[in-house]
C-alpha positions in Angstrom: -33.3 -11.2 -1.5 -31.6 -11.4 -4.9 -27.9 -10.7 -4.9 -26.7 -8.0 -7.2 -25.0 -9.4 -10.4 -21.4 -8.6 -10.8 -20.1 -7.7 -14.2 -17.6 -10.1 -15.8 -14.9 -7.4 -16.1 -15.3 -6.5 -12.4 -15.0 -10.2 -11.4 -11.9 -10.7 -13.5 -10.4 -7.6 -12.0 -11.2 -8.8 -8.5 -9.5 -12.1 -9.1 -6.4 -10.3 -10.3 -6.3 -8.1 -7.2 -6.7 -11.2 -5.0 -3.9 -13.1 -6.6 -1.5 -10.1 -6.5 -2.3 -9.5 -2.8 -1.7 -13.1 -1.9 1.6 -13.1 -3.8 2.8 -9.9 -2.3 2.4 -11.0 1.3 3.8 -14.5 0.6 1.1 -16.2 2.6 -2.6 -16.7 2.6 -3.8 -13.4 4.2 -6.8 -15.3 5.7 -4.4 -17.4 7.8 -2.9 -15.8 10.9 0.8 -15.5 10.4 2.0 -16.7 13.7 4.5 -19.3 14.8 3.6 -22.3 17.1 4.4 -20.3 20.3 1.4 -18.9 22.2 2.9 -15.5 23.1 4.9 -12.8 21.4 8.6 -13.3 20.9 11.6 -11.0 20.7 14.4 -10.9 18.2 17.8 -9.3 18.7 18.3 -6.9 15.7 22.1 -6.8 15.3 22.9 -5.0 18.6 20.0 -2.6 18.4 17.1 -2.5 20.8 14.9 -5.6 20.7 11.8 -5.6 18.6 8.6 -7.4 19.6 6.3 -8.9 17.1 2.7 -8.1 18.1 -0.6 -9.8 17.6 -2.3 -9.1 14.3 -0.8 -7.5 11.1 1.6 -4.5 11.4 4.5 -2.8 9.8 7.8 -3.0 11.6 10.0 -0.1 10.7 13.7 0.5 11.6 16.4 2.8 10.3 15.7 6.5 9.6 12.1 6.7 10.8 11.9 10.2 12.1 9.5 12.5 10.2 11.2 15.2 8.1 10.2 18.7 7.0 9.8 19.3 3.3 8.9 22.9 2.3 7.6 23.4 5.8 5.4 20.3 5.7 5.9 17.3 7.9 6.4 14.1 6.0 5.9 10.8 7.9 8.6 8.8 6.1 7.3 5.5 7.4 4.0 6.1 5.6 5.7 6.4 2.3 8.0 3.4 3.0 4.8 1.3 3.4 3.3 2.8 0.2 6.4 1.6 -1.6 5.7 -1.9 -0.3 2.0 -1.8 -1.2 2.7 -0.6 -4.8 5.5 -3.1 -5.5 4.2 -6.2 -3.7 0.4 -5.8 -3.6 -0.3 -3.9 -6.8 2.7 -5.3 -8.8 3.8 -1.8 -9.8 7.7 -1.8 -9.7 8.4 1.7 -10.9 7.1 4.9 -12.6 8.4 8.4 -13.2 4.9 9.8 -12.9 1.7 8.3 -11.5 0.1 9.3 -14.8 1.9 6.4 -16.4 -0.1 3.9 -14.4 -3.1 2.2 -16.0 -6.4 3.7 -14.9 -7.5 0.3 -13.4 -4.4 0.3 -11.1 -5.0 3.8 -10.0 -8.7 3.1 -9.3 -7.9 -0.2 -7.4 -5.2 1.4 -5.2 -7.3 4.5 -4.5 -10.3 2.3 -3.8 -8.5 0.2 -1.2 -6.9 3.3 0.4 -10.3 4.9 0.7 -11.2 2.1 3.1 -7.8 1.3 4.8 -5.0 3.8 5.6 -2.5 0.9 5.4 -3.5 -2.1 3.3 -1.4 -4.6 5.2 -3.4 -3.8 8.3 -6.7 -4.5 6.6 -8.9 -7.0 8.4 -8.3 -10.6 7.7 -11.9 -11.5 7.1 -13.0 -13.1 3.8 -13.3 -10.9 0.8 -16.2 -8.5 0.8 -17.8 -6.6 -2.0 -17.8 -2.8 -1.5 -18.9 0.3 -3.4 -17.9 4.0 -3.1 -18.8 7.2 -5.0 -16.7 8.9 -7.6 -16.0 11.8 -5.3 -14.6 9.6 -2.6 -12.4 7.7 -5.0 -11.0 10.9 -6.5 -10.3 12.3 -3.1 -8.4 9.2 -2.2 -6.4 9.3 -5.4 -5.5 13.0 -4.9 -4.4 12.2 -1.3 -2.0 9.6 -2.6 -0.6 11.2 -5.8 -1.9 14.7 -5.9 -4.2 16.0 -8.6 -4.1 13.8 -11.7 -5.9 14.4 -15.0 -7.3 10.9 -15.0 -10.9 9.9 -15.7 -11.4 7.1 -13.2 -14.8 6.3 -14.7 -12.9 4.5 -17.5 -11.9 1.8 -15.0 -13.7 -1.5 -15.1 -14.6 -0.9 -11.5 -17.0 1.8 -12.5 -20.7 0.8 -12.8 -22.3 3.6 -14.9 -25.9 2.5 -14.2 -25.4 3.1 -10.5 -22.7 5.8 -10.9 -20.5 4.1 -8.3 -17.3 2.1 -8.2 -17.5 -1.4 -7.0 -14.8 -3.9 -6.1 -14.1 -7.1 -4.1 -11.7 -6.1 -1.3 -9.3 -9.0 -0.6 -8.0 -9.6 2.9 -4.6 -7.9 2.5 -3.5 -8.6 6.0 0.2 -9.4 6.4 3.2 -8.1 8.3 5.7 -5.7 6.6 9.3 -5.8 7.9 11.5 -2.9 6.6 14.4 -0.6 7.2 14.5 2.9 5.9 18.1 3.2 4.7 18.2 6.8 3.7 16.0 9.9 3.3 17.6 12.3 0.8 16.0 15.8 0.5 16.7 17.5 -2.8 15.0 20.9 -3.0 11.3 20.4 -3.0 11.3 16.6 -3.1 12.7 13.8 -0.9 13.7 10.3 -1.8 12.8 7.6 0.8 15.0 4.5 0.2 13.7 1.4 1.9 14.7 -2.2 2.1 12.0 -4.8 2.8 12.5 -8.2 4.4 10.7 -11.5 4.8 11.0 -11.7 8.6 11.4 -9.6 11.7 15.0 -10.6 12.1 15.7 -9.0 8.7 17.8 -11.9 7.5 16.2 -12.4 4.0 15.8 -9.4 1.8 12.5 -9.2 -0.1 13.2 -6.1 -2.2 14.1 -2.4 -2.2 12.2 0.7 -3.3 12.8 4.4 -3.6 9.7 6.6 -3.2 10.0 10.2 -4.3 7.8 12.5 -2.2 6.6 16.0 -3.2 4.3 18.6 -1.6 1.0 19.6 -3.2 -1.5 21.9 -1.6 0.3 21.6 1.7 0.3 17.7 1.8 3.0 15.2 0.9 2.2 13.0 -2.1 3.9 10.2 -4.2 5.8 11.6 -7.2 7.9 8.6 -8.4 8.7 5.0 -7.6 11.8 3.0 -8.5 13.1 -0.4 -7.5 16.6 -2.1 -7.4 
């Protein structure tokens, strides 16, 4: 069976995504990030309850992790803390005051990955695979993340007009995310989720910080803004 040819622009885009995902996690995502010990280990987190690092790739939250109510809608603040990490460290997006500012290729790539994986860091650690999805699925994924945007995703290099589908190499994003939600500030109809990310479970080495502004659209929480420090 002949393999389907991949457009040059799609291939270049895939390589960029792969490099960014590797850089964001700090390690080769195809290599299991474990120490030499055979079992799980525990770390004392400055007098708080001990945390246990599990098998596989997970996010490890601490701080103000309880859901909040925003205009009567429950917001899982840990989800948006992870989105902040994904955008800054996997997609190389440090800040925006509106998602409309983001290039269409970034929006398409991020929505494409989220159409397949609720959390990108927990994506399987198999080798890269080539996937395709419809325009309707991609638009639904984008709306779920950012709300309704007046963006034509078919202008992305991921769109294959002859097949009317979006296609992309999906890298193995798998890595652990260690973070502490420092504050959740509700201001009227929005909430700022301020999160610090670390390189290890003990939280000794800071990786970065992000503030994700969350709003409500059609009864669902969405990303409004992103800023870094």
